[in-house]
C-alpha positions as CSV (number, residue, x, y, z in Angstrom):
1,M,33.2,11.2,-18.6
2,S,34.3,12.6,-15.2
3,E,37.6,13.5,-13.8
4,Q,38.3,13.2,-10.1
5,A,41.0,15.1,-8.3
6,P,42.8,13.3,-5.5
7,T,41.5,14.2,-2.0
8,R,43.4,17.2,-0.8
9,H,44.4,17.7,2.8
10,T,44.9,21.5,3.0
11,E,48.0,22.7,4.8
12,T,46.0,25.4,6.5
13,P,42.2,25.2,7.1
14,I,40.1,26.9,4.4
15,D,36.5,28.0,4.4
16,V,35.7,26.6,1.0
17,R,32.1,27.8,0.9
18,G,33.0,31.3,2.1
19,S,36.0,31.6,-0.3
20,L,33.9,30.6,-3.3
21,A,30.9,32.7,-2.4
22,V,32.1,35.8,-4.3
23,H,31.5,33.9,-7.6
24,Q,27.8,33.3,-6.9
25,R,25.5,35.9,-8.4
26,G,22.5,35.7,-6.2
27,P,20.7,32.8,-4.5
28,Y,19.6,31.2,-7.8
29,D,22.7,31.6,-9.9
30,P,22.6,28.9,-12.7
31,T,26.5,28.7,-12.6
32,Q,26.9,28.0,-8.9
33,R,24.7,26.0,-6.5
34,V,25.3,25.3,-2.8
35,L,23.4,22.2,-1.5
36,T,22.1,21.8,2.0
37,D,25.0,19.5,2.8
38,G,27.5,22.2,1.9
39,T,28.5,20.6,-1.4
40,I,29.2,23.2,-4.1
41,W,28.5,22.8,-7.8
42,R,30.0,25.3,-10.2
43,T,30.1,25.6,-14.0
44,C,32.7,27.5,-16.0
45,R,34.0,27.9,-19.5
46,T,37.7,26.9,-19.5
47,P,40.2,27.2,-22.3
48,D,39.5,23.6,-23.0
49,G,35.7,24.0,-23.1
50,P,32.8,23.9,-20.6
51,A,33.1,22.1,-17.3
52,T,31.1,21.3,-14.2
53,V,32.9,20.8,-10.9
54,R,31.5,19.3,-7.7
55,I,33.4,20.4,-4.5
56,A,32.8,18.6,-1.3
57,S,34.7,19.3,1.9
58,T,34.8,18.3,5.5
59,G,34.4,20.8,8.3
60,G,32.7,24.0,7.5
61,A,29.8,23.4,9.9
62,A,28.2,26.4,11.4
63,T,29.4,27.5,14.9
64,P,27.4,29.8,17.1
65,A,27.7,33.4,16.1
66,A,29.1,35.9,18.6
67,G,28.8,39.6,18.6
68,L,26.1,41.7,17.0
69,S,22.7,40.2,16.2
70,G,21.9,39.4,12.6
71,Q,25.4,38.6,11.7
72,P,26.3,35.4,9.7
73,S,27.6,32.5,11.7
74,A,31.2,31.4,11.4
75,R,32.0,28.1,9.9
76,R,34.8,25.8,11.0
77,P,37.4,25.9,8.2
78,D,37.7,22.8,6.0
79,Q,40.8,20.7,5.9
80,V,39.8,18.0,3.4
81,V,38.6,18.9,-0.1
82,E,37.3,16.4,-2.7
83,A,36.4,17.5,-6.2
84,T,35.0,15.8,-9.3
85,A,34.6,17.5,-12.7
86,W,32.8,16.7,-16.0
87,G,33.1,18.1,-19.5
88,P,35.9,19.0,-21.9
89,G,37.4,21.4,-19.4
90,A,37.2,18.9,-16.5
91,R,41.0,18.3,-16.1
92,W,41.7,22.1,-16.5
93,V,39.3,23.0,-13.7
94,L,40.7,20.4,-11.3
95,D,44.2,21.6,-12.0
96,A,43.1,25.1,-11.3
97,L,41.1,24.3,-8.2
98,P,43.9,25.0,-5.6
99,D,44.2,28.5,-7.0
100,W,40.4,28.9,-6.9
101,L,40.6,28.1,-3.2
102,G,43.4,30.6,-2.5
103,A,46.5,28.4,-2.6
104,G,48.6,31.5,-3.4
105,D,46.8,33.8,-1.0
106,R,48.6,35.3,2.0
107,P,46.1,36.2,4.6
108,D,48.9,36.1,7.2
109,L,50.1,39.4,5.8
110,F,46.9,41.2,6.7
111,Q,47.0,43.3,9.8
112,P,43.6,44.6,11.3
113,H,43.5,48.2,12.4
114,H,39.9,48.4,13.5
115,R,38.0,46.3,16.1
116,V,35.3,45.3,13.6
117,V,37.9,44.0,11.1
118,E,39.8,42.2,13.9
119,Q,36.6,40.4,14.9
120,A,35.8,39.5,11.3
121,V,39.3,38.0,10.9
122,R,38.8,35.8,13.9
123,R,35.3,34.7,12.8
124,F,36.2,34.0,9.2
125,R,39.7,32.7,9.8
126,G,39.5,30.3,6.9
127,L,38.5,32.9,4.3
128,R,40.8,32.9,1.2
129,I,40.9,35.1,-1.9
130,G,41.3,32.8,-4.8
131,R,42.0,33.3,-8.5
132,T,40.2,31.6,-11.4
133,G,42.0,33.0,-14.4
134,L,38.7,33.0,-16.3
135,I,38.1,36.5,-17.5
136,M,34.8,36.3,-19.4
137,D,33.2,34.2,-16.6
138,A,33.7,37.1,-14.3
139,L,33.4,40.0,-16.8
140,V,29.9,39.3,-18.2
141,P,28.0,39.2,-14.9
142,A,30.0,42.2,-13.7
143,I,28.8,44.2,-16.8
144,L,25.3,43.2,-16.0
145,E,25.7,44.5,-12.5
146,Q,26.7,48.0,-13.7
147,K,24.5,50.8,-12.2
148,V,21.6,48.5,-11.3
149,T,20.5,46.7,-8.1
150,G,21.8,43.3,-7.4
151,F,18.3,41.8,-7.9
152,E,18.0,43.3,-11.3
153,A,21.4,42.0,-12.4
154,W,20.9,38.5,-11.0
155,R,17.5,38.3,-12.8
156,S,19.2,39.3,-16.1
157,W,22.0,36.8,-15.5
158,R,19.5,33.9,-15.0
159,H,17.6,34.9,-18.1
160,L,20.7,35.2,-20.2
161,L,22.0,31.8,-19.1
162,A,18.6,30.1,-19.5
163,A,18.1,31.4,-23.0
164,H,21.6,31.3,-24.4
165,G,23.8,29.3,-22.1
166,E,24.8,25.6,-22.5
167,P,23.5,22.8,-20.3
168,A,26.0,22.0,-17.6
169,P,28.1,18.8,-18.3
170,G,27.6,15.8,-16.1
171,P,25.1,15.1,-13.4
172,A,24.7,18.8,-12.3
173,P,21.7,20.0,-10.4
174,D,18.7,20.9,-12.4
175,R,18.8,24.2,-14.5
176,M,22.6,24.7,-14.1
177,R,24.1,26.3,-17.2
178,V,27.5,27.3,-18.7
179,L,28.2,30.9,-19.9
180,P,27.7,30.9,-23.7
181,P,30.9,31.1,-25.8
182,A,32.0,34.5,-27.0
183,D,30.9,33.9,-30.6
184,R,27.4,33.2,-29.4
185,L,27.4,36.1,-27.0
186,R,28.3,38.6,-29.7
187,M,25.4,37.3,-31.9
188,I,22.7,37.8,-29.3
189,P,20.3,40.4,-30.9
190,S,19.4,43.6,-29.1
191,W,15.8,42.5,-28.4
192,E,17.1,39.4,-26.6
193,W,19.2,41.6,-24.3
194,H,16.0,43.7,-23.8
195,R,14.1,40.6,-22.8
196,A,16.7,39.8,-20.3
197,G,16.3,43.2,-18.8
198,V,19.7,44.5,-19.9
199,G,19.8,48.1,-21.1
200,P,21.5,49.1,-24.3
201,D,24.7,50.5,-22.6
202,R,25.4,47.3,-20.8
203,S,24.4,45.0,-23.7
204,R,26.8,47.0,-26.0
205,T,29.6,46.6,-23.5
206,A,29.0,42.9,-23.2
207,V,29.1,42.5,-27.0
208,R,32.2,44.6,-27.3
209,A,33.9,42.3,-24.7
210,A,32.8,39.2,-26.6
211,R,34.3,40.5,-29.8
212,V,37.8,40.6,-28.1
213,A,37.2,37.8,-25.7
214,E,40.3,35.9,-26.8
215,R,42.6,38.8,-26.1
216,L,40.8,39.5,-22.8
217,E,41.3,35.9,-21.6
218,D,45.0,36.4,-22.2
219,L,44.9,39.0,-19.4
220,A,44.9,36.2,-16.9
221,Q,48.7,35.9,-17.6
222,L,49.4,39.5,-16.7
223,T,49.7,41.1,-13.3
224,A,46.6,42.4,-11.7
225,A,47.6,46.0,-12.3
226,E,48.3,45.4,-16.0
227,A,45.0,43.5,-16.4
228,M,43.1,46.3,-14.7
229,A,44.4,48.8,-17.2
230,R,43.8,46.6,-20.2
231,L,40.3,45.9,-19.2
232,Q,39.5,49.6,-18.9
233,A,40.6,50.1,-22.5
234,V,37.3,48.4,-23.6
235,P,34.6,51.0,-23.9
236,G,32.0,50.6,-21.2
237,I,34.4,48.9,-18.7
238,G,35.4,51.3,-16.0
239,R,37.3,51.1,-12.7
240,W,34.5,49.4,-10.8
241,T,33.9,46.7,-13.4
242,A,37.6,46.0,-13.8
243,A,38.1,45.7,-10.0
244,E,35.1,43.3,-9.7
245,V,36.8,41.1,-12.4
246,I,40.3,41.2,-11.1
247,Q,39.2,40.3,-7.5
248,R,38.0,37.0,-8.9
249,T,40.3,36.2,-11.8
250,H,43.6,37.4,-10.2
251,G,42.8,37.2,-6.5
252,D,44.1,40.7,-6.0
253,P,43.7,41.5,-2.3
254,D,43.9,45.3,-3.0
255,A,41.4,45.7,-5.9
256,V,38.8,48.1,-4.4
257,S,35.4,48.4,-6.1
258,V,35.6,52.2,-6.4
259,G,32.2,53.5,-7.7
260,D,30.1,50.9,-5.8
261,F,26.7,52.2,-4.7
262,N,26.8,50.7,-1.1
263,L,30.4,50.0,-0.3
264,P,31.5,53.5,0.8
265,A,28.7,53.8,3.4
266,A,29.4,50.3,4.6
267,V,33.1,50.9,5.1
268,A,32.5,54.3,6.7
269,Y,29.9,53.0,9.1
270,S,32.0,49.9,10.1
271,L,35.3,51.7,10.5
272,A,34.3,55.2,11.7
273,G,30.6,55.0,12.7
274,E,29.8,57.5,9.9
275,R,26.4,57.2,8.2
276,T,27.4,58.6,4.8
277,A,30.6,58.6,2.7
278,D,31.8,58.9,-0.9
279,D,34.7,57.0,-2.6
280,A,37.3,59.5,-1.4
281,R,36.3,59.1,2.2
282,M,36.2,55.3,1.8
283,L,39.7,55.2,0.4
284,E,40.9,57.5,3.2
285,L,39.5,55.1,5.8
286,L,41.0,52.1,3.9
287,A,44.5,53.7,3.7
288,P,45.9,51.6,6.6
289,Y,45.1,48.5,4.6
290,R,46.8,49.5,1.4
291,G,47.9,46.4,-0.4
292,Q,45.0,44.5,1.3
293,R,42.1,46.9,0.8
294,Y,39.8,44.4,-1.0
295,R,40.3,41.9,1.8
296,A,39.3,44.5,4.3
297,C,36.2,45.3,2.3
298,L,35.4,41.6,2.0
299,L,35.7,41.1,5.7
300,I,33.5,44.1,6.4
301,A,30.8,42.8,4.0
302,M,30.9,39.3,5.6
303,W,30.7,40.8,9.0
304,G,27.4,42.4,8.0
305,L,27.3,45.6,10.0
306,R,24.8,47.9,8.4
307,R,24.0,51.6,9.1
308,P,20.4,52.4,10.0
309,R,18.4,53.1,6.8
310,R,16.9,56.6,6.5
311,A,15.8,56.5,2.9
312,P,13.8,54.2,0.6
313,R,15.6,51.4,-1.1
314,Q,16.8,52.0,-4.6
315,P,13.9,51.1,-6.8
316,I,14.0,47.9,-8.8
317,R,13.5,48.7,-12.5
318,D,12.3,46.4,-15.2
319,Y,14.0,47.3,-18.5
320,R,11.8,44.7,-20.3
321,R,8.9,47.1,-19.9
322,I,10.7,50.2,-21.2
């Protein structure tokens, strides 16, 4: 049985696709699919059970890109959003959808201090930082992304969901899956993690998180700062992983992914034209955006300015063959 939310006319235009993009783990993520007409399908595990939601919006068509070549085109922000959901968690996810789309976000408080950021604000004027309140949905893929390339992590995520996830409720696109429940996650044997290309450090961290999943889900009720601290009490979850989670679950506009492999260089090149940087230099450059540093990083990433590459790409490893 499906649940349909009333058509929502947003008070301010929202880039629905851009605002939900942070939840998609690679182009073939089995939990989020964007169709050619812009319709978004997403699965999640809510407190009431699994759910699939279909989100359609008007507007959002591509407009000609301005500025540097190779940059993503802007989209006209959407003003009408329609959603339908299926599964035991259907009503929950429809009630939460405004928060997913940044109903509580305050982009008007953001003040650009660099030309690149100012241009990105204009181009992506409908971008919102939403909050899902679903800790494990954000935590498990973040753990898989620790200290590996995005391609490696996305491949592991697809394998894990295909082998152990649940079929998406409702008429979802083919091969969409729901994150397995915590009791199933913690019972996945070590050799199955190995088949998914997940090394022992990351698999142990995922299992530890699954063992305390109920308490972790309660972190959605705490402030972003409190939840960040509690997450890092779980062995194997550090500052980077906690920030990646809180950005999505709490919509914290200041949660910087300290420890990221690419982010310091991207920030330094975009804001200061510097080719290399460490976390300390990144935070120094982001200081004018304190309170909104994640938003600044998100805009920089969407703008797409990249420093010239002078070294080989980080090699893609296959832990299944180790």
